[in-house]
C-alpha positions as CSV (number, residue, x, y, z in Angstrom):
1,M,43.2,-33.4,10.8
2,S,44.0,-34.5,7.3
3,S,45.7,-31.9,5.1
4,V,44.6,-33.4,1.8
5,C,40.9,-32.9,0.9
6,R,38.6,-31.2,-1.5
7,E,38.0,-27.8,0.1
8,V,34.7,-25.9,0.0
9,V,34.1,-22.2,0.5
10,T,30.8,-21.2,2.0
11,L,28.9,-18.0,1.4
12,Q,25.9,-16.9,3.5
13,L,24.0,-14.0,2.0
14,G,21.2,-12.6,4.2
15,H,20.0,-12.7,7.8
16,Y,17.9,-15.9,7.6
17,S,20.7,-17.7,5.8
18,N,23.0,-16.6,8.6
19,F,20.5,-18.1,11.1
20,V,20.6,-21.4,9.3
21,G,24.4,-21.2,8.7
22,T,25.1,-20.5,12.4
23,H,23.2,-23.6,13.5
24,W,25.0,-25.6,10.7
25,W,28.5,-24.4,11.8
26,N,27.6,-25.1,15.4
27,L,26.8,-28.7,14.4
28,Q,30.1,-28.9,12.5
29,D,32.0,-27.5,15.5
30,A,30.4,-30.2,17.7
31,S,31.8,-32.9,15.5
32,L,35.4,-31.6,15.3
33,S,38.2,-33.5,16.9
34,Y,41.3,-31.7,17.9
35,D,43.1,-34.6,19.6
36,P,45.8,-36.0,17.2
37,E,45.6,-39.3,18.9
38,T,41.8,-39.7,18.2
39,A,40.9,-41.9,15.3
40,L,39.8,-39.9,12.2
41,G,36.1,-39.8,11.8
42,E,33.9,-40.2,8.8
43,I,33.5,-36.5,8.2
44,Q,36.4,-34.5,6.6
45,S,36.1,-31.3,8.6
46,D,39.0,-29.7,6.7
47,A,36.7,-29.5,3.7
48,V,34.9,-26.6,5.3
49,F,37.3,-25.5,8.1
50,R,40.7,-23.8,7.7
51,E,43.6,-24.0,10.1
52,G,45.3,-20.9,11.2
53,R,47.2,-19.3,14.1
54,T,46.5,-16.4,16.4
55,L,48.9,-13.5,16.8
56,G,50.3,-15.4,19.8
57,G,50.9,-18.6,17.8
58,H,48.0,-20.7,19.0
59,V,46.4,-23.1,16.4
60,T,42.8,-22.2,15.5
61,Y,40.2,-23.7,13.2
62,T,37.7,-21.3,11.7
63,P,35.1,-21.7,8.9
64,R,36.1,-21.1,5.4
65,L,33.2,-18.7,5.2
66,I,32.0,-15.3,3.9
67,A,28.9,-14.1,5.7
68,M,27.1,-11.0,4.4
69,D,24.4,-9.1,6.3
70,L,23.1,-5.6,6.8
71,K,24.0,-2.7,9.1
72,G,22.8,-3.4,12.6
73,S,22.6,-7.2,12.2
74,L,25.5,-8.2,14.4
75,R,24.6,-6.7,17.8
76,T,27.3,-8.0,20.2
77,L,29.5,-9.7,17.5
78,R,32.5,-7.7,16.3
79,Q,32.8,-7.6,12.6
80,E,36.5,-8.5,12.8
81,G,35.9,-11.2,15.4
82,S,37.9,-11.6,18.6
83,L,40.1,-14.5,17.8
84,Y,43.0,-12.3,16.7
85,D,42.3,-9.5,19.2
86,P,45.6,-8.4,20.7
87,G,43.7,-7.4,23.9
88,K,42.9,-11.2,24.4
89,D,46.4,-12.3,23.3
90,P,49.0,-10.3,25.4
91,A,51.9,-12.0,23.6
92,A,50.9,-10.2,20.4
93,V,51.3,-6.7,21.9
94,T,54.7,-5.2,21.1
95,W,54.1,-1.6,22.3
96,E,55.9,-1.0,25.6
97,G,54.4,2.4,26.4
98,S,51.2,3.1,28.3
99,L,47.9,2.1,26.8
100,M,44.5,3.9,27.1
101,T,41.4,2.0,26.2
102,H,38.0,3.6,25.5
103,K,35.0,1.3,25.6
104,E,31.4,1.8,24.5
105,S,28.7,0.0,26.4
106,P,27.7,-3.0,24.1
107,P,24.2,-4.5,23.9
108,A,23.4,-6.9,26.7
109,K,24.4,-10.5,26.1
110,N,22.2,-13.5,26.8
111,S,23.3,-16.2,29.3
112,F,24.9,-18.4,26.6
113,L,27.1,-15.6,25.3
114,E,28.0,-14.6,28.8
115,D,29.2,-18.2,29.4
116,L,31.2,-18.1,26.2
117,D,33.0,-15.0,27.4
118,K,33.8,-16.8,30.7
119,L,35.1,-19.8,28.9
120,D,37.3,-17.7,26.7
121,M,38.7,-16.1,29.9
122,G,39.2,-19.4,31.6
123,E,36.8,-18.5,34.4
124,I,34.6,-21.6,34.3
125,L,37.0,-24.2,32.8
126,A,37.3,-25.8,36.3
127,Q,33.5,-26.2,36.4
128,A,33.6,-27.9,33.1
129,D,36.3,-30.3,34.2
130,C,34.2,-31.3,37.2
131,H,31.6,-32.7,34.8
132,S,34.2,-34.7,32.7
133,N,37.0,-36.2,34.8
134,S,38.3,-38.0,31.7
135,Q,39.5,-34.7,30.2
136,P,42.7,-33.1,31.4
137,H,42.6,-29.5,32.5
138,H,44.0,-26.9,30.2
139,S,44.6,-23.2,30.7
140,A,42.7,-20.7,28.5
141,S,45.8,-20.2,26.5
142,D,46.5,-23.9,26.0
143,S,43.0,-24.7,25.0
144,L,43.2,-22.9,21.7
145,S,46.0,-25.3,20.6
146,V,44.0,-28.4,21.3
147,D,40.4,-27.5,21.4
148,T,38.0,-24.6,20.8
149,V,37.2,-23.0,24.1
150,N,33.5,-22.9,23.3
151,S,33.4,-26.7,22.5
152,R,33.6,-27.2,26.3
153,L,30.1,-26.0,26.7
154,D,28.7,-29.5,26.3
155,R,30.7,-30.6,29.4
156,I,29.0,-28.0,31.5
157,Q,25.7,-29.8,30.8
158,K,23.8,-26.5,31.1
159,G,20.5,-26.0,29.3
160,Y,19.8,-22.7,27.6
161,K,16.3,-21.3,26.9
162,L,17.1,-18.7,24.3
163,E,13.7,-18.6,22.6
164,G,13.0,-15.1,24.1
165,S,16.5,-13.7,23.8
166,V,17.7,-14.5,20.3
167,K,17.3,-11.4,18.2
168,V,20.1,-12.0,15.6
169,W,22.1,-15.1,14.5
170,S,25.2,-14.1,16.5
171,D,23.2,-14.5,19.7
172,F,23.7,-18.3,19.5
173,L,27.0,-18.5,17.5
174,R,29.4,-21.0,19.3
175,I,32.5,-20.6,17.2
176,H,35.1,-18.0,16.5
177,L,35.1,-16.5,13.0
178,H,38.0,-15.4,10.9
179,P,38.5,-11.6,10.6
180,R,37.8,-11.9,6.8
181,T,34.5,-13.7,7.2
182,I,31.9,-11.0,7.9
183,S,30.9,-8.3,5.4
184,V,28.4,-5.7,6.5
185,I,26.4,-3.9,3.8
186,H,26.1,-0.4,5.2
187,Q,23.8,1.0,2.5
188,Y,20.8,-0.8,4.1
189,N,19.5,-1.3,7.6
190,H,18.6,-4.6,9.3
191,D,16.0,-2.9,11.6
192,G,13.5,-0.1,11.1
193,E,11.4,1.0,8.2
194,A,13.9,3.1,6.3
195,H,16.6,1.9,4.0
196,R,15.5,-1.7,3.8
197,L,16.8,-4.2,1.3
198,E,13.4,-5.3,0.1
199,A,13.5,-5.7,-3.7
200,F,15.5,-7.9,-6.1
201,G,16.9,-5.0,-8.1
202,Q,18.3,-3.4,-5.0
203,G,20.4,-6.5,-4.3
204,E,21.5,-6.8,-7.9
205,S,22.8,-3.2,-7.9
206,L,24.8,-3.8,-4.7
207,L,27.5,-5.9,-6.3
208,Q,29.7,-3.1,-7.5
209,G,32.1,-0.6,-5.9
210,S,33.2,-1.3,-2.3
211,V,30.9,-4.3,-1.8
212,L,32.3,-6.0,-4.9
213,E,35.9,-5.2,-3.9
214,D,35.4,-6.5,-0.4
215,L,33.8,-9.8,-1.7
216,E,36.5,-10.4,-4.2
217,D,39.2,-9.7,-1.6
218,K,37.7,-12.2,0.8
219,L,37.1,-14.8,-2.0
220,H,40.7,-14.6,-3.1
221,F,42.0,-15.0,0.5
222,F,40.0,-18.2,1.1
223,V,40.4,-19.7,-2.4
224,E,44.1,-19.1,-2.9
225,E,45.0,-21.1,0.3
226,C,43.0,-24.1,-1.0
227,D,44.9,-27.0,-2.6
228,Y,42.0,-28.8,-4.2
229,L,39.0,-26.4,-4.2
230,Q,35.9,-28.4,-5.3
231,G,33.5,-25.4,-5.2
232,F,31.2,-23.2,-3.3
233,Q,28.1,-23.8,-1.2
234,V,25.9,-20.7,-1.2
235,L,23.2,-20.1,1.3
236,C,21.1,-17.1,0.1
237,D,17.9,-15.4,1.4
238,L,15.2,-15.9,-1.2
239,A,12.4,-13.6,-0.1
240,D,14.2,-10.2,0.1
241,G,16.7,-8.2,-1.8
242,F,19.5,-10.7,-1.1
243,A,17.9,-12.8,-3.9
244,G,19.2,-10.2,-6.3
245,L,22.6,-10.0,-4.6
246,G,22.8,-13.8,-4.7
247,S,22.0,-13.9,-8.4
248,K,24.9,-11.6,-9.1
249,V,27.3,-13.4,-6.7
250,T,26.5,-16.8,-8.3
251,E,27.0,-15.3,-11.7
252,M,30.4,-13.9,-10.6
253,L,31.4,-17.4,-9.2
254,Q,30.3,-19.0,-12.4
255,D,32.4,-16.6,-14.5
256,S,35.5,-16.6,-12.2
257,Y,35.7,-20.2,-11.1
258,S,34.5,-22.2,-14.1
259,G,34.5,-25.9,-13.6
260,R,34.0,-25.6,-9.8
261,G,30.7,-26.8,-8.2
262,I,28.2,-24.1,-7.1
263,L,25.5,-25.6,-5.0
264,T,23.0,-22.9,-4.1
265,W,20.4,-23.2,-1.3
266,G,17.6,-20.6,-1.4
267,L,16.4,-20.0,2.1
268,A,13.1,-18.5,3.3
269,P,11.6,-18.4,6.8
270,V,8.1,-19.4,7.6
271,S,7.1,-15.8,8.4
272,H,8.5,-12.3,8.4
273,P,8.0,-9.9,11.3
274,N,5.8,-6.9,10.6
275,S,4.7,-8.2,7.2
276,T,2.1,-6.6,5.1
277,P,0.2,-7.7,1.9
278,M,2.6,-5.5,-0.2
279,K,5.7,-6.9,1.5
280,D,4.3,-10.5,0.9
281,F,3.9,-9.6,-2.8
282,Y,7.6,-8.4,-2.8
283,H,8.6,-11.7,-1.1
284,M,6.9,-13.7,-3.9
285,L,8.5,-11.6,-6.6
286,N,12.0,-12.0,-5.1
287,C,11.5,-15.7,-4.8
288,T,10.5,-15.9,-8.4
289,L,13.4,-13.8,-9.8
290,G,15.9,-15.4,-7.4
291,T,14.9,-18.9,-8.4
292,V,15.4,-18.3,-12.1
293,N,18.6,-16.4,-11.9
294,M,20.4,-18.4,-9.2
295,A,19.4,-21.6,-11.0
296,N,20.9,-20.3,-14.2
297,H,24.2,-19.5,-12.5
298,S,24.6,-22.6,-10.2
299,S,25.4,-26.2,-10.6
300,F,22.0,-26.7,-8.9
301,F,19.6,-24.6,-7.0
302,C,17.5,-26.0,-4.1
303,P,14.9,-23.9,-2.2
304,L,14.9,-24.7,1.6
305,T,12.0,-23.6,3.7
306,L,9.4,-24.9,6.2
307,R,6.7,-22.7,4.7
308,G,3.7,-24.4,3.1
309,G,4.4,-22.6,-0.2
310,L,6.3,-19.6,-1.6
311,G,3.2,-17.9,-3.0
312,R,1.2,-15.2,-1.3
313,R,-1.1,-17.7,0.4
314,P,1.1,-20.5,1.7
315,G,-0.3,-23.6,3.4
316,S,0.4,-24.7,6.9
317,P,4.1,-25.0,7.9
318,V,5.7,-28.4,7.6
319,A,5.1,-30.6,10.7
320,F,7.4,-33.3,11.9
321,P,6.1,-36.2,14.0
322,H,8.7,-35.9,16.7
323,L,9.5,-32.2,16.7
324,N,7.7,-29.5,18.8
325,Y,9.2,-26.5,17.1
326,D,7.6,-23.0,16.8
327,P,7.5,-22.1,13.1
328,S,7.3,-18.4,13.8
329,L,10.7,-18.4,15.6
330,W,13.6,-18.1,13.2
331,Y,15.8,-19.7,15.9
332,H,13.7,-22.8,15.7
333,S,12.9,-23.2,12.0
334,S,16.5,-22.5,11.0
335,S,17.7,-25.2,13.4
336,V,15.5,-27.8,11.6
337,L,16.8,-26.7,8.2
338,A,20.4,-26.8,9.5
339,L,19.9,-30.4,10.7
340,A,18.6,-31.3,7.2
341,L,21.5,-29.4,5.5
342,D,24.0,-31.3,7.6
343,A,22.8,-34.5,5.9
344,L,22.2,-32.9,2.5
345,T,25.8,-31.7,2.2
346,M,27.3,-34.9,3.5
347,P,28.2,-36.5,0.1
348,Y,31.0,-34.0,-0.6
349,R,32.3,-33.7,3.0
350,L,33.2,-37.3,3.7
351,R,36.7,-38.5,4.5
352,N,36.3,-41.7,2.4
353,N,34.0,-42.3,-0.5
354,S,33.5,-38.6,-0.9
355,V,31.6,-37.4,-4.0
356,P,32.7,-34.1,-5.5
357,M,30.1,-31.3,-5.8
358,W,30.0,-31.4,-9.5
359,Q,29.3,-35.1,-9.5
360,V,26.4,-34.6,-7.0
361,A,25.0,-31.9,-9.3
362,D,25.4,-34.0,-12.4
363,A,23.5,-36.8,-10.9
364,L,20.5,-34.5,-10.4
365,T,20.5,-32.0,-13.2
366,M,20.1,-34.0,-16.3
367,S,18.7,-32.3,-19.4
368,G,19.3,-28.9,-18.0
369,R,17.0,-29.2,-15.0
370,K,18.9,-27.3,-12.5
371,V,16.3,-26.9,-9.8
372,V,16.0,-29.7,-7.2
373,A,13.7,-30.3,-4.3
374,A,14.8,-31.4,-0.8
375,Y,13.0,-33.7,1.6
376,G,13.9,-34.7,5.2
377,A,13.0,-37.0,8.1
378,V,14.1,-34.8,11.1
379,P,14.6,-36.9,13.1
380,F,14.6,-40.3,11.3
381,P,12.1,-42.5,13.2
382,M,14.4,-45.4,14.3
383,M,13.7,-47.4,17.4
384,H,16.6,-47.6,20.0
385,G,18.0,-51.1,19.8
386,G,16.1,-51.8,16.6
387,S,17.3,-52.2,13.0
388,L,17.0,-50.3,9.7
389,P,14.6,-52.9,8.2
390,D,12.4,-52.5,11.3
391,A,12.4,-48.7,11.0
392,L,11.7,-48.7,7.2
393,S,9.0,-51.4,7.5
394,A,7.2,-49.3,10.1
395,C,6.6,-46.6,7.5
396,A,6.2,-48.9,4.6
397,D,3.1,-47.2,3.3
398,S,4.7,-43.8,2.8
399,L,8.2,-42.4,2.8
400,P,9.3,-41.0,6.2
401,W,10.5,-37.6,5.0
402,K,8.6,-34.3,4.7
403,P,9.0,-31.6,2.0
404,L,11.7,-29.0,2.7
405,S,11.2,-27.2,-0.6
406,T,7.4,-26.8,-0.5
407,C,7.3,-29.5,-3.2
408,P,5.0,-32.4,-2.0
409,E,5.9,-35.7,-3.8
410,L,3.4,-36.8,-6.4
411,A,3.3,-40.4,-5.2
412,D,3.3,-41.7,-8.8
413,G,6.8,-43.3,-8.8
414,R,8.4,-40.9,-11.3
415,C,11.6,-39.1,-10.6
416,Y,14.5,-38.1,-12.9
417,G,17.2,-38.6,-10.3
418,Q,17.5,-38.9,-6.5
419,W,20.3,-38.6,-3.9
420,A,19.4,-40.0,-0.5
421,T,21.4,-39.8,2.7
422,L,20.9,-41.6,6.1
423,K,23.0,-40.1,8.8
424,G,23.3,-40.9,12.5
425,F,22.5,-44.6,13.0
426,E,25.5,-45.1,15.2
427,G,25.1,-48.0,17.6
428,Q,22.1,-49.4,15.8
429,N,21.8,-52.4,13.6
430,L,21.7,-51.8,9.8
431,I,20.6,-55.3,9.0
432,S,18.1,-57.6,10.7
433,S,19.2,-59.7,13.6
434,L,16.7,-62.5,13.2
435,S,17.8,-65.9,14.5
436,P,18.8,-68.5,11.9
437,G,15.8,-70.2,10.3
438,T,13.4,-67.4,11.2
439,Q,11.1,-66.4,8.4
440,P,11.9,-62.7,7.5
441,P,8.8,-60.6,8.2
442,T,9.5,-58.4,5.1
443,P,11.8,-58.7,2.1
444,L,14.0,-55.9,3.7
445,H,14.8,-58.2,6.6
446,S,16.4,-60.7,4.2
447,L,19.0,-58.3,2.8
448,Y,22.6,-58.2,4.0
449,S,23.7,-54.6,3.8
450,G,22.3,-51.2,4.8
451,E,22.8,-49.8,1.3
452,D,20.8,-52.7,-0.2
453,I,18.1,-52.3,2.4
454,L,17.7,-48.5,1.9
455,A,17.9,-48.8,-1.9
456,S,15.3,-51.5,-2.0
457,Y,13.0,-49.5,0.2
458,I,13.3,-46.3,-1.9
459,R,13.0,-48.2,-5.2
460,S,9.6,-49.6,-4.0
461,F,8.4,-46.0,-4.3
462,Y,10.6,-45.0,-7.3
463,P,11.2,-48.3,-9.2
464,T,12.8,-46.8,-12.4
465,A,14.5,-43.6,-11.1
466,P,18.3,-43.4,-10.9
467,L,19.3,-43.5,-7.3
468,A,22.5,-42.6,-5.4
469,L,22.7,-43.0,-1.7
470,Q,25.1,-42.8,1.2
471,L,25.0,-44.1,4.8
472,V,26.9,-42.2,7.5
473,S,26.9,-43.6,11.0
474,T,28.0,-40.4,12.7
475,P,25.0,-38.5,14.1
476,S,24.4,-34.8,14.2
477,K,25.6,-33.8,17.6
478,L,23.4,-31.3,19.4
479,T,25.4,-29.1,21.8
480,P,24.3,-26.0,23.6
481,P,22.6,-23.8,22.6
482,F,20.7,-26.0,20.0
483,P,17.0,-25.7,20.9
484,Q,15.5,-28.7,22.8
485,M,12.3,-29.0,20.8
486,F,12.0,-32.8,20.6
487,S,9.1,-34.9,21.7
488,Q,9.2,-37.1,24.8
489,S,9.1,-40.2,22.5
490,L,12.9,-39.7,21.8
491,C,15.7,-40.9,24.0
492,A,18.9,-38.9,24.5
493,Q,20.4,-40.3,21.3
494,G,17.4,-39.2,19.3
495,F,16.0,-42.7,18.7
496,L,12.4,-43.7,19.6
497,Q,12.0,-45.2,23.0
498,S,10.4,-48.6,23.3
499,Q,8.3,-47.4,26.3
500,S,6.6,-44.1,26.7
501,P,7.9,-42.1,29.6
502,P,5.6,-41.6,32.6
503,P,3.2,-38.7,32.3
504,G,4.6,-35.5,33.6
505,S,8.2,-36.7,33.5
506,P,10.7,-34.2,31.9
507,A,11.8,-34.9,28.4
508,P,15.4,-36.1,28.1
509,V,18.0,-33.8,26.8
510,V,18.6,-34.9,23.2
511,S,22.3,-34.9,22.4
512,S,22.2,-36.3,18.9
513,V,19.7,-37.3,16.2
514,P,19.6,-39.5,13.1
515,V,18.4,-37.7,10.0
516,M,17.4,-38.9,6.6
517,T,17.3,-36.6,3.5
518,S,16.6,-36.8,-0.2
519,L,17.4,-34.5,-3.0
520,Q,15.2,-35.1,-6.0
521,S,14.7,-33.8,-9.6
522,G,11.3,-34.8,-10.8
523,P,7.8,-33.8,-12.1
524,A,6.9,-32.5,-8.6
525,L,8.8,-29.4,-9.4
526,D,6.5,-28.5,-12.3
527,P,3.5,-27.4,-10.2
528,W,5.8,-25.6,-7.8
529,L,7.5,-23.6,-10.5
530,S,4.2,-23.1,-12.3
531,E,2.7,-21.7,-9.1
532,L,5.5,-19.1,-8.9
533,H,4.9,-18.2,-12.5
534,R,1.2,-17.8,-12.1
535,G,1.6,-15.7,-8.9
536,A,4.1,-13.3,-10.5
537,S,2.1,-13.1,-13.8
538,A,-1.3,-12.5,-12.2
539,F,-0.7,-8.8,-11.7
540,D,0.5,-5.9,-13.7
541,I,3.6,-5.1,-11.7
542,R,3.8,-1.5,-13.1
543,R,0.4,-0.8,-11.6
544,V,0.5,-2.9,-8.4
545,A,4.1,-2.4,-7.3
546,P,5.9,0.1,-9.5
547,S,8.5,0.7,-6.8
548,F,9.7,-2.9,-7.2
549,L,11.3,-2.0,-10.5
550,T,12.8,1.3,-9.4
551,H,16.3,-0.2,-9.0
552,G,15.8,-2.8,-11.7
553,P,15.3,-5.1,-13.5
554,E,14.0,-3.4,-16.6
555,M,10.5,-4.3,-17.5
556,A,11.7,-6.3,-20.6
557,D,14.2,-8.2,-18.4
558,Y,11.5,-8.9,-15.9
559,Q,9.2,-10.3,-18.6
560,E,12.0,-12.4,-20.0
561,T,12.7,-13.9,-16.6
562,L,9.0,-14.9,-16.3
563,E,9.3,-16.5,-19.7
564,Q,12.3,-18.4,-18.5
565,L,10.4,-19.6,-15.5
566,R,7.6,-20.9,-17.6
567,H,10.0,-22.8,-19.8
568,M,11.8,-24.1,-16.7
569,A,8.5,-25.5,-15.3
570,R,7.8,-27.2,-18.6
571,C,11.2,-29.0,-18.4
572,Y,9.8,-30.9,-15.4
573,R,6.5,-31.7,-17.1
574,D,6.0,-35.3,-18.3
575,D,3.8,-34.7,-21.3
576,S,3.4,-38.5,-21.7
577,G,0.6,-38.3,-19.1
578,G,2.1,-38.1,-15.6
579,V,1.3,-34.8,-14.0
580,M,-2.4,-34.1,-13.8
581,R,-3.1,-30.4,-14.5
582,S,-6.4,-28.6,-14.8
583,S,-7.3,-26.7,-17.9
584,S,-7.1,-23.4,-15.9
585,E,-3.5,-24.2,-15.0
586,E,-2.7,-24.9,-18.6
587,D,-4.4,-21.6,-19.7
588,G,-2.5,-19.8,-17.0
589,D,0.8,-21.0,-18.4
590,D,0.0,-19.8,-21.8
591,D,-1.2,-16.3,-20.9
């Protein structure tokens, strides 16, 4: 791998953020190449991975990651990991006397984790090699120096149905983590009704004492080994007390690492288990306070969720034409967001033509508008053997993507700035392959580069908006245990099939998918932010939910935050006559 790149440190704050992050890291691991003779790919993996060595001297690649969660959230995963475990690396044991080991019965592992353990021990490597004769056999100890052991799972060609067995994010984690990655917050429980991290103020008050010292220690470790640190990508739960912790963490990053990019993604599941009307009210308040505070302390803040809204009465979850996902399963919804995030984060992770984090943020946050909305086509509907003009022309009446931030596009052509990414068209034609002399069926078919075709298509919807775009041929590779939730209309590479499969035939195992995403700053954010403001302002919090303020913020600070939110919404309002608003909405803003 290249040793010169702009490094990124990732922070995952909260259980759902770790769900999304686990899928995202699994996708990154699937794209890693450990063979020095292999041509370097488009993606600069060193941007987010770090190289290290085990106690026995074997080369490893682990995420440059800090993951925070609550007591009881890890189940079978050891907080310090197992990569540097002397018990797995006999060469690291120097004591020559007798050893006595005491073991406690761990929680039962699902079939995927059991296979990971077998791969680590070298028990089923021969089975893997039987399915891929082109790969030489390596012993378990050799494999660490040339490949991650768990990356061989895709060669076993085994399908995992984990929908009923995934309880926590570590139940489908493919990769080894560095011992300094995981931070467990012992003051609050992941399960049960007692000692839950439910309110914004609880999270705010956490960043002190041992939690602060532990975070600073981990940050210094990962940051100080970077040569060209470009910034931080922060994934933070938005609906619980982690919103308060994320607000303090981003504030600390802003103070300690001035000039670095801080791209914050506020994550929310479609639904929460055992929810109640009061808990839903807390979720809305946490989203409201978290949005304002994390936006203030970040280069940009982007909510990511498949919910139909972040208010108390959300609409239907986002539906995708070629996905059959279960919105109630965190294992499913987080995988969709991870696929989108793989494309959304692509601009600052490329080997060539990479754009630094701060430049991405500057392109979208003009005039102090630091909240952006995400959209995604997951997967992008491209016909196998077709071309990009064909695919875009097939959806000419509307853009192919769906809202990933509960911000439907206003369809009025106004946008302050947009960054679009198309990822995964490998093997397909970017330009039309019409025979010479053939009349192009659309203007897109007469253009001579993929960038011009995509730009022309998007500008037909946003004719005056500033636009940046990138095309990356490398697809998002789906390896076990990514859920197989795709429609039968897709082939194994994630492209649309020209012919429908016979009724009753099994759907092919989809091993990769093309994805198209868009980050936008525009008037569509005004009604979204205004909805948050109206929801939080509609009740007297001291009467309806007095316990929410028990740990903070003070009532005056809470009211000041709501005022900031109202001002933030107005920054996205085009008073020249674009956004249609009812008189009741205007009155609600001025209460």
